C-alpha positions in Angstrom: 0.0 0.0 0.0 1.3 3.4 -1.0 2.3 5.8 1.8 0.2 8.6 0.4 -2.9 6.4 0.5 -2.2 5.5 4.1 -1.9 9.2 4.9 -5.3 10.0 3.3 -6.9 7.0 5.1 -5.5 8.3 8.4 -6.9 11.7 7.5 -10.3 10.4 7.1 -10.2 8.6 10.4 -8.8 11.7 12.3 -11.4 14.1 10.9 -14.3 11.8 11.3 -13.4 11.3 15.0 -14.2 15.0 15.7 -17.4 15.2 13.6 -19.8 13.5 16.2 -18.6 15.8 18.9 -19.2 18.9 16.7 -22.6 17.6 15.8 -23.5 17.1 19.4 -22.3 20.6 20.4 -24.2 22.2 17.4 -27.4 20.4 18.3 -27.3 20.6 22.1 -25.0 23.5 22.8 -23.7 21.4 25.7 -20.0 21.7 26.3 -20.0 21.1 30.1 -18.1 17.8 29.9 -15.4 19.2 27.6 -12.1 20.5 29.0 -11.3 23.9 27.7 -7.6 23.4 28.5 -7.5 20.1 26.7 -9.1 21.6 23.6 -6.8 24.6 23.7 -3.8 22.3 23.6 -5.5 20.2 20.9 -6.2 23.2 18.7 -2.6 24.5 19.2 -1.3 21.0 18.2 -3.5 20.9 15.0 -2.2 24.4 14.1 1.4 23.3 14.5 0.9 20.1 12.6 -0.8 22.1 9.8 2.3 24.5 9.7 4.6 21.4 9.6 2.6 20.0 6.7 2.8 23.3 4.8 6.6 23.5 5.4 7.0 19.9 4.1 4.3 20.2 1.4 2.6 17.1 2.8 -1.1 17.4 1.7 -2.4 14.6 3.9 -1.0 16.4 7.0 -2.2 19.8 5.8 -5.7 18.7 5.0 -6.2 16.5 8.1 -4.9 18.9 10.6 -6.5 22.1 9.2 -9.9 20.3 9.2 -9.4 19.1 12.7 -8.2 22.6 13.7 -11.4 24.1 12.5 -13.6 21.3 14.1 -11.8 21.5 17.5 -11.6 25.2 17.3 -15.4 25.4 16.8 -15.9 23.4 20.0 -13.4 25.5 21.9 -15.1 28.7 20.8 -18.5 27.3 21.9 -17.0 26.4 25.3 -17.8 29.1 27.9 -14.8 30.4 29.8 -14.4 28.7 33.2 
């Protein structure tokens, strides 16, 4: 199996793992069980991975992490400050 194909399959898994949480937050608005600190670190990590992917011109890394950045960022923005 080609490395690029593995990268794209990993991207699909990573992005789809955040979608149910985003749907739940959109529908219910409930973010009480979500740690703002954890999501802050997660969003920062996705931003850094996206930058890494851009610097290396690695599209699977860029696409996955920028999509996850926006999904996790949406949840973080919806989380009231504690």
